[in-house]
N, C-alpha and C positions, 0 to 999 in steps of 0.2 A: 597329484598336481592340482592346485587351486585354479578354478576358472575365474576369469575377470568378470566382475559385476557389470552387466551390460548398461545399467543406468549411470555408472560413474563416468562414461564417456559422452553422455548426452549433454548438450548445451541447453540449459533451461531458457525459456522465453523470459523477456524482461518482466512480465507480470509475475512470474514465480520467483525469479532471482532477486529482483529489486522491489517488487511490490509488497506492501504491508497492509494489514487490515486498518480500518479507520480507528479502531480501538488502540492499536499499536502506535499509530501516529499521534493520537491525542496523548497517550502516556509518554511518548518520547518528547513531545513539546513541553509537557509539564515537568518532566525530570531534567531536561537539559536547559530550558529557558524560563521555567516557572510560568509558562503561558498555559492557562486553562481554557480548553476548547471542549465544548460538549460534543460527544459522539453524534448525537442526533443533529446538531447544527452543522457539523462538518459533512455528514451524509446528505443532508438536505441541499447544501450549497454545491456539493459535488454533482448531485443529480441535476440540479437546475442549470449548471454550467457545462455539464458533460465531461467533467474531469475525473473519470474513474474507469475501471474495468471490472467486469464480473467474471468470477471463476465459480461456476455453479451458482449458488445463492449468495456467495461471499463477495462483498465489494472490496476491491483492492485499489490502492492508490500508489502510484509511482512518485518518486521525489519531485518530478516536474509537475505532477498534478497538485501536490501540496503547495509548491511554489506558486502556481497559478492561483490557487484558492486563497492563499495568504495575501497576494498582490491585489486581488479584486475586492 
């Protein structure tokens, strides 16, 4: 009999389920809209405005963070 994987029933926090790295967001903006944003620029603006989360040493942005950064 197979045992159920314990992690399959865990609801991930928003940071891990919807959050993406700055590099991933920059690439998505380039591919979907042709908008080129430098990773360094986006990280700097996110830090200045407090629109980010950290997971260890990795900066993660939620869609609402990116929305706020693009509006400001």
